[in-house]
C-alpha positions as CSV (number, residue, x, y, z in Angstrom):
1,M,96.8,127.0,-39.7
2,T,97.9,123.8,-38.1
3,T,99.6,120.8,-39.5
4,M,98.2,117.3,-39.7
5,N,100.2,114.2,-40.7
6,I,98.4,111.4,-42.5
7,S,99.4,108.0,-43.8
8,L,98.5,107.1,-47.4
9,S,99.2,104.1,-49.5
10,D,101.5,104.6,-52.5
11,E,98.5,104.4,-54.8
12,M,96.7,107.2,-52.9
13,K,99.8,109.4,-52.9
14,A,100.2,108.9,-56.6
15,F,96.5,109.7,-57.2
16,I,96.7,112.9,-55.2
17,E,99.9,114.0,-57.0
18,T,98.2,113.3,-60.4
19,Q,95.1,115.3,-59.3
20,V,97.3,118.2,-58.1
21,S,99.1,118.4,-61.5
22,Q,96.0,117.8,-63.6
23,D,93.7,120.2,-61.8
24,G,96.3,123.0,-61.3
25,F,96.5,122.9,-57.5
26,A,99.6,124.4,-56.0
27,S,100.1,121.6,-53.6
28,A,98.7,118.4,-52.1
29,S,97.5,120.4,-49.1
30,E,95.6,122.8,-51.4
31,Y,93.9,119.8,-53.1
32,L,93.0,118.2,-49.8
33,R,91.6,121.4,-48.4
34,C,89.4,121.7,-51.5
35,L,88.1,118.2,-51.0
36,I,87.4,118.9,-47.3
37,R,85.5,122.2,-48.2
38,D,83.5,120.3,-50.8
39,A,82.6,117.7,-48.1
40,Q,81.6,120.4,-45.7
41,K,79.4,122.0,-48.3
42,R,77.7,118.7,-49.1
43,Q,77.1,118.1,-45.4
44,A,75.6,121.6,-44.9
45,K,73.4,121.0,-47.9
46,Q,72.2,117.7,-46.5
47,A,71.4,119.3,-43.2
48,L,69.4,122.1,-44.8
49,E,67.5,119.6,-47.0
50,S,66.7,117.6,-43.8
51,K,65.3,120.7,-42.2
52,F,63.2,121.4,-45.3
53,R,61.9,117.9,-45.3
54,E,61.1,118.2,-41.6
55,A,59.2,121.4,-42.2
56,L,57.3,119.9,-45.1
57,E,56.3,116.8,-43.1
58,S,55.3,118.9,-40.0
59,G,51.8,119.5,-41.3
60,P,50.0,122.1,-43.4
61,A,51.2,125.6,-43.4
62,T,49.2,128.3,-41.7
63,P,49.0,131.8,-43.1
64,M,50.7,134.6,-41.2
65,T,48.3,137.1,-39.7
66,R,48.8,140.8,-39.0
67,K,49.0,139.8,-35.3
68,D,51.9,137.3,-36.1
69,W,53.8,140.0,-37.9
70,D,53.3,142.6,-35.1
71,S,54.5,140.0,-32.6
72,I,57.7,139.3,-34.6
73,E,58.3,143.1,-35.0
74,Q,57.9,143.7,-31.3
75,E,60.3,140.8,-30.4
76,A,62.9,142.2,-32.9
77,M,62.6,145.7,-31.5
78,K,63.0,144.4,-27.9
79,R,66.1,142.4,-28.9
80,W,67.5,145.3,-30.8
81,T,66.9,147.7,-27.8
82,N,68.5,145.3,-25.4
83,E,71.6,144.9,-27.6
84,Q,72.2,148.7,-27.9
85,P,75.1,150.0,-25.7
86,S,74.1,152.1,-22.7
87,Q,75.0,155.8,-22.9
């Protein structure tokens, strides 16, 4: 783990210290890591929702055929075979 120094106003520092004590965090670092993880989760959720929206707007869905499934299975088997170590 690396260290990062940040500058905060006195009000922000007091706010963080209050949150640490009220929410049961062991330290300001733990509290800030929690905030960052929450922001990362929100960002990932937004990216996923964007992909869903893109898929919905891409046009009507088409049903999968037996030929589609066979093609997927063949591609998977080819990749799996290529990833196996040589003996």
